[in-house]
C-alpha positions as CSV (number, residue, x, y, z in Angstrom):
1,M,103.1,160.8,92.9
2,P,103.8,163.3,95.8
3,G,101.7,160.7,97.9
4,D,98.2,161.3,99.6
5,F,97.4,162.3,103.2
6,S,96.0,159.0,103.7
7,K,99.3,157.1,103.5
8,L,101.7,159.6,104.8
9,R,99.8,160.8,107.7
10,I,102.7,162.5,109.8
11,A,105.3,165.1,109.6
12,H,108.3,165.3,111.1
13,I,109.9,169.3,111.3
14,D,113.7,168.8,112.1
15,M,115.1,172.3,112.0
16,D,118.4,172.7,110.8
17,A,121.2,173.9,113.5
18,F,118.8,175.6,115.1
19,F,121.0,177.4,117.8
20,A,123.8,178.2,115.1
21,S,121.3,179.4,112.5
22,V,119.7,181.3,115.6
23,E,122.5,183.2,116.0
24,E,123.2,183.6,112.2
25,M,120.1,185.5,111.8
26,V,120.8,187.6,114.8
27,R,124.2,188.6,113.5
28,P,124.4,188.2,110.0
29,P,128.4,188.1,109.4
30,L,128.4,184.8,111.4
31,R,127.2,183.2,108.2
32,E,130.7,183.4,106.4
33,H,132.3,181.5,109.2
34,P,132.4,178.2,110.6
35,L,130.7,178.5,114.2
36,V,129.5,176.4,117.2
37,V,127.2,177.2,119.8
38,G,128.8,176.0,123.3
39,G,131.5,177.2,125.5
40,A,132.6,181.0,126.5
41,E,132.9,183.3,123.3
42,G,136.5,182.1,121.8
43,S,137.3,179.9,124.3
44,H,138.8,176.2,124.2
45,H,136.6,175.0,127.0
46,G,133.1,173.5,126.7
47,V,131.3,171.2,124.6
48,V,129.7,171.9,121.3
49,T,125.9,172.0,121.6
50,T,125.3,172.6,118.1
51,A,127.7,173.6,115.0
52,N,126.8,175.0,111.8
53,Y,126.8,173.8,108.5
54,R,130.8,175.1,107.8
55,A,132.0,173.6,111.1
56,R,130.2,170.2,110.1
57,E,132.4,170.1,106.8
58,F,135.4,169.8,109.3
59,G,133.7,166.8,110.9
60,I,132.8,169.0,114.0
61,A,129.2,167.6,115.9
62,S,127.1,168.1,119.1
63,G,128.5,166.8,122.1
64,M,132.6,167.4,121.0
65,P,134.8,169.3,123.3
66,I,135.7,173.0,121.8
67,A,139.2,171.8,122.6
68,P,139.4,168.9,119.6
69,A,136.8,170.5,117.6
70,R,139.5,173.9,117.7
71,Q,142.0,172.0,116.4
72,R,139.9,170.4,113.5
73,C,139.2,174.3,112.6
74,P,141.6,176.6,114.0
75,H,139.1,179.5,112.8
76,L,136.3,178.2,114.3
77,V,134.1,181.0,115.9
78,S,132.6,179.7,119.3
79,I,129.9,181.5,121.2
80,P,128.0,180.7,124.5
81,V,124.8,179.1,124.5
82,D,121.6,181.8,124.8
83,H,118.7,179.4,125.5
84,E,116.2,182.4,126.0
85,K,116.7,183.4,122.6
86,Y,116.4,179.9,121.6
87,L,113.4,179.3,123.4
88,Y,111.7,182.5,122.1
89,F,112.2,181.4,118.5
90,S,111.4,178.7,119.2
91,L,107.9,179.3,120.1
92,E,107.9,181.7,117.1
93,V,108.0,178.5,115.2
94,L,105.2,177.1,117.0
95,R,102.7,179.7,116.0
96,V,103.6,179.1,112.9
97,L,102.9,175.2,113.0
98,E,99.8,176.1,114.2
99,K,98.8,178.5,111.5
100,F,98.2,174.8,110.0
101,T,97.3,172.2,111.9
102,P,96.8,171.9,115.8
103,A,97.7,168.6,116.2
104,I,100.9,169.4,117.0
105,E,103.5,167.4,119.3
106,P,107.0,169.5,120.3
107,T,109.7,167.0,121.6
108,S,112.5,169.6,121.9
109,V,112.7,173.0,121.1
110,D,114.0,172.2,117.4
111,E,111.8,169.2,116.6
112,A,108.1,168.6,116.4
113,F,105.9,166.1,114.8
114,L,102.4,167.2,112.7
115,E,99.7,165.1,112.5
116,L,98.6,165.6,108.8
117,R,95.1,163.9,108.4
118,G,92.9,165.9,107.8
119,L,94.7,168.2,106.3
120,E,93.8,167.3,102.2
121,R,91.2,169.4,101.9
122,T,93.7,172.3,102.0
123,W,96.4,170.9,100.3
124,P,96.5,168.6,97.3
125,D,99.5,166.4,98.6
126,P,101.8,166.1,101.7
127,R,104.9,167.6,99.4
128,S,102.5,170.7,98.7
129,F,101.6,171.5,102.6
130,A,105.7,170.7,103.6
131,L,107.0,173.3,100.8
132,C,104.2,176.2,102.3
133,L,104.9,175.2,106.1
134,Q,108.8,175.5,104.8
135,D,108.5,179.1,103.2
136,E,106.5,180.2,106.3
137,I,109.0,179.2,108.6
138,R,111.7,180.5,106.6
139,E,109.4,183.9,106.0
140,K,108.4,184.8,109.6
141,V,111.0,183.3,112.1
142,G,114.0,183.9,109.6
143,V,115.4,180.4,110.1
144,T,115.4,176.6,107.9
145,A,113.8,173.5,108.3
146,S,113.9,170.1,107.2
147,I,110.7,167.8,106.9
148,G,109.9,164.0,106.3
149,I,106.6,163.2,105.7
150,G,106.1,159.4,106.3
151,P,103.2,156.7,107.3
152,N,104.3,156.9,111.1
153,K,106.6,159.1,113.4
154,M,109.4,156.9,112.8
155,I,109.8,157.1,109.1
156,A,108.6,161.0,109.2
157,K,111.5,161.4,111.6
158,I,114.3,159.4,109.9
159,A,113.1,160.9,106.4
160,S,113.5,164.3,107.5
161,G,117.7,163.8,108.2
162,L,117.9,162.4,104.7
163,N,118.6,165.3,103.0
164,K,119.5,168.6,105.0
165,P,119.1,171.4,105.1
166,E,116.1,172.5,104.0
167,G,115.2,169.3,102.4
168,I,111.8,167.9,102.3
169,T,111.8,164.3,101.8
170,V,108.7,162.0,101.5
171,L,108.9,158.2,103.1
172,T,106.7,155.4,101.6
173,L,106.9,152.3,104.0
174,E,107.7,150.7,100.5
175,G,111.0,153.2,100.3
176,Y,111.0,152.7,104.1
177,R,112.0,148.8,103.5
178,R,113.8,149.2,100.6
179,L,116.2,152.2,102.0
180,I,116.7,150.9,105.2
181,G,117.2,146.8,105.1
182,E,121.0,146.9,105.1
183,L,121.5,149.6,107.7
184,P,123.2,148.9,111.3
185,L,120.5,148.8,113.7
186,R,120.9,151.6,115.5
187,T,119.8,153.5,112.4
188,L,116.1,153.0,114.1
189,W,115.0,155.6,116.3
190,G,115.7,154.8,120.2
191,I,118.1,151.6,119.2
192,G,121.2,152.6,121.9
193,P,124.5,150.9,122.4
194,Q,122.6,148.6,124.6
195,T,120.5,147.4,122.9
196,E,122.1,147.0,120.0
197,K,124.7,144.5,122.2
198,A,121.8,142.8,123.2
199,L,120.7,142.2,119.7
200,T,124.0,141.4,118.1
201,R,124.4,138.6,120.9
202,M,121.3,137.0,119.2
203,G,122.9,137.1,115.8
204,F,121.0,140.3,113.9
205,R,123.7,142.4,112.4
206,I,121.3,144.7,109.9
207,I,117.7,146.2,110.2
208,R,116.6,143.3,107.7
209,D,117.9,140.7,110.0
210,L,115.3,142.5,112.6
211,A,112.9,142.7,110.5
212,Q,112.8,138.6,109.4
213,A,113.1,137.7,113.0
214,D,110.9,135.4,115.0
215,P,108.5,138.3,117.1
216,S,108.4,135.3,119.9
217,R,112.2,135.0,120.2
218,L,112.2,139.0,120.6
219,K,109.2,138.7,122.7
220,E,111.1,136.4,124.9
221,R,114.1,138.3,125.6
222,F,112.9,141.8,125.6
223,G,108.9,141.1,127.1
224,I,106.5,142.9,124.8
225,L,109.4,145.4,123.7
226,G,110.6,142.5,121.4
227,I,107.2,142.9,119.7
228,W,107.9,146.7,119.4
229,L,111.6,146.3,118.1
230,H,110.2,144.1,115.1
231,A,107.8,146.3,113.9
232,S,110.0,149.1,114.3
233,A,112.5,147.6,112.4
234,R,109.5,146.3,109.4
235,G,108.0,150.4,109.5
236,E,105.3,148.9,111.5
237,L,104.4,151.4,114.3
238,D,101.9,153.4,115.1
239,D,102.7,155.9,117.7
240,P,100.2,158.4,117.8
241,V,100.7,162.5,117.7
242,I,99.8,163.3,120.9
243,P,99.0,167.5,120.8
244,Y,101.1,169.4,123.6
245,Y,97.8,170.9,125.0
246,E,96.7,167.0,125.8
247,A,100.1,165.6,126.6
248,H,99.2,166.5,130.6
249,A,95.4,166.3,130.3
250,A,96.0,162.3,129.9
251,K,95.1,160.1,133.2
252,S,98.9,158.5,133.4
253,F,101.2,157.0,136.8
254,G,104.0,158.6,136.9
255,H,107.3,159.6,139.2
256,E,109.9,161.9,138.6
257,W,112.9,162.9,140.7
258,T,115.1,166.2,140.7
259,L,118.5,165.4,140.9
260,P,120.3,166.4,144.6
261,E,123.4,167.4,141.7
262,N,123.2,168.2,137.7
263,L,124.2,164.3,136.5
264,R,126.7,163.6,133.3
265,D,127.2,159.8,133.9
266,Q,124.6,158.4,131.9
267,E,124.9,154.9,133.3
268,E,123.5,156.3,136.6
269,M,120.7,158.1,134.8
270,K,119.4,155.0,133.7
271,R,120.0,153.2,137.3
272,V,117.6,156.0,138.4
273,I,115.5,155.5,135.3
274,R,115.0,152.0,136.8
275,S,114.3,152.8,140.1
276,L,111.4,155.3,138.7
277,A,109.7,152.8,136.4
278,A,109.8,150.2,139.2
279,R,107.8,153.2,141.4
280,V,105.3,154.2,138.5
281,A,104.6,149.7,137.9
282,R,104.0,149.4,141.4
283,R,101.2,152.2,141.6
284,V,99.6,151.0,138.8
285,R,99.5,147.4,139.8
286,K,97.9,149.0,143.1
287,K,95.2,150.5,141.2
288,N,94.9,147.2,139.2
289,C,95.3,148.9,135.7
290,S,97.9,148.6,133.0
291,G,99.0,150.9,130.0
292,R,100.3,151.1,127.1
293,T,102.1,154.6,126.4
294,V,106.1,154.8,128.3
295,T,107.0,158.6,128.8
296,L,110.1,159.7,129.8
297,K,111.2,163.1,130.7
298,V,114.2,164.8,131.2
299,R,115.4,168.2,132.4
300,F,118.5,170.0,131.6
301,P,119.8,172.4,133.8
302,D,119.0,175.2,131.3
303,F,115.3,173.9,131.7
304,E,114.7,172.9,128.7
305,T,112.7,169.7,129.0
306,P,112.0,167.4,126.1
307,L,109.4,164.4,126.1
308,R,110.3,161.1,124.5
309,S,106.8,158.9,124.3
310,L,106.5,155.5,123.3
311,T,103.1,153.3,122.7
312,L,103.5,149.8,122.8
313,P,101.1,147.3,121.1
314,T,99.5,146.0,124.5
315,P,99.5,146.9,127.9
316,I,101.9,146.8,130.6
317,D,102.0,146.8,134.3
318,D,105.7,145.5,134.7
319,G,108.7,147.9,135.9
320,R,111.0,146.0,133.7
321,E,109.4,146.4,130.9
322,I,108.5,150.2,131.3
323,A,112.4,150.4,132.5
324,C,113.0,149.0,128.9
325,A,110.8,151.4,127.1
326,A,111.9,153.9,129.3
327,S,115.6,153.2,128.3
328,I,114.7,152.9,124.2
329,L,113.3,156.4,124.8
330,F,116.7,157.6,126.4
331,D,118.4,157.1,123.1
332,R,116.3,159.3,121.7
333,V,117.1,162.5,123.5
334,P,119.4,165.2,122.4
335,F,121.3,165.7,125.3
336,R,124.6,167.1,123.4
337,G,126.8,166.5,126.0
338,R,124.6,168.5,128.7
339,P,124.4,167.0,132.5
340,V,120.5,166.4,133.4
341,R,118.9,168.1,136.6
342,L,115.4,165.8,136.5
343,L,114.2,163.0,135.2
344,G,110.5,161.3,135.0
345,V,108.7,158.5,134.0
346,S,105.4,157.4,133.5
347,L,102.7,155.6,132.1
348,S,99.5,156.3,130.2
349,G,96.8,155.0,127.8
350,I,95.5,153.6,131.1
351,Q,93.2,150.9,130.9
352,S,91.4,148.9,134.0
353,G,92.5,145.3,135.0
354,R,95.8,143.3,134.4
355,P,97.5,143.0,131.2
356,S,95.7,139.6,129.3
357,R,98.9,138.6,127.5
358,Q,101.2,140.4,128.7
359,E,105.3,138.6,128.6
360,S,107.4,138.9,131.3
361,F,110.9,138.6,130.9
362,L,110.8,135.0,133.2
363,E,110.0,132.3,131.3
364,D,106.6,131.7,133.6
365,R,104.2,134.7,133.6
366,Q,102.6,133.5,136.5
367,K,105.9,132.8,138.3
368,R,106.1,136.6,137.4
369,I,103.1,137.9,138.4
370,R,103.6,136.2,142.2
371,L,107.5,137.3,142.3
372,L,105.6,140.7,141.6
373,G,102.8,140.6,144.3
374,I,105.7,139.4,147.3
375,V,107.5,142.8,145.8
376,D,104.5,144.8,146.2
377,R,104.0,143.1,149.4
378,I,107.7,143.8,150.8
379,Q,107.7,147.4,149.5
380,D,104.2,148.0,151.1
381,R,105.5,147.6,154.4
382,W,109.2,148.3,154.2
383,G,109.1,151.4,151.1
384,D,110.5,151.2,148.2
385,E,114.3,151.1,148.6
386,V,114.3,148.3,150.5
387,I,114.3,146.4,146.8
388,S,115.8,148.6,143.9
389,G,114.2,147.3,140.8
390,E,111.9,145.1,139.8
């Protein structure tokens, strides 16, 4: 049975090798060659931004320097990135998606989430919807997409990557749990190397370990993010699709910083994110508010600006917890070897009052609240930089 819209409410659209596919469409002879987009045409310098599927057969992937890619495949074709061209075709894909539903959350030039609830009046089941959408993208834009369908965004995202290219994968909660239990922790969308190391030190090796963990133990180590990690492993997240026309209208507190020069060091990026998170938390507390949705904004030198959001089970106003959520979002960003020009952190889903059940990273929550109050008073008098972080 293909499934129904009440249980399978999210679709994730993932364009197949998008930059390379666009170049193949514009120059059809390229389809016959292993192709990478990145670096100057025919150059041995630069970084692979996207590889077509012929190139991937040689083990070539995004983020790989061009020189070793050529060693793996001497007849590799490389062409420079043309972001204006890819943005044009990305907008063409968006126009196709808008014919089907207005509830679209683009997450980059080649990915988007769709809310499926309400479409049952038009389509008999989610798979029929996905087939028609695939055909329309192929016909109107000339590129292909893989589509994952699931009960929430994370499961839909995992599903879209299971049968590329041009796959349609329906993954129920039960199917997710059967599929993913024995896989490593980093398989979960947003668990990067640092989070995986911290979980491994706690004795968690595979996703099933995390799913069967005591949530209070995770909460003690990671704060409210521990509850999110546990729900993630169990496939029980409930992040809403935030349509692009609503994303900027929502009430939020945010800080962003245009870097003095393009930054490649990801540890330094995370330091900046922690500082921004601390400033956001301070503003939220001064207004006696808290919020549930953390958003990370990253801008690359070509002005592509992916946004990543994470909705927590309870509201927070603590800079460490905002920074921890932003760190998980950081590991969802498609860097493709690119440096960063701007970073931003914001907190939305705002409500009045301090969190009623927030657990802190310190053992005594009241001590943590008093500490934050002292930090706020010191920074009010001496400025944000006198204390770097929370």
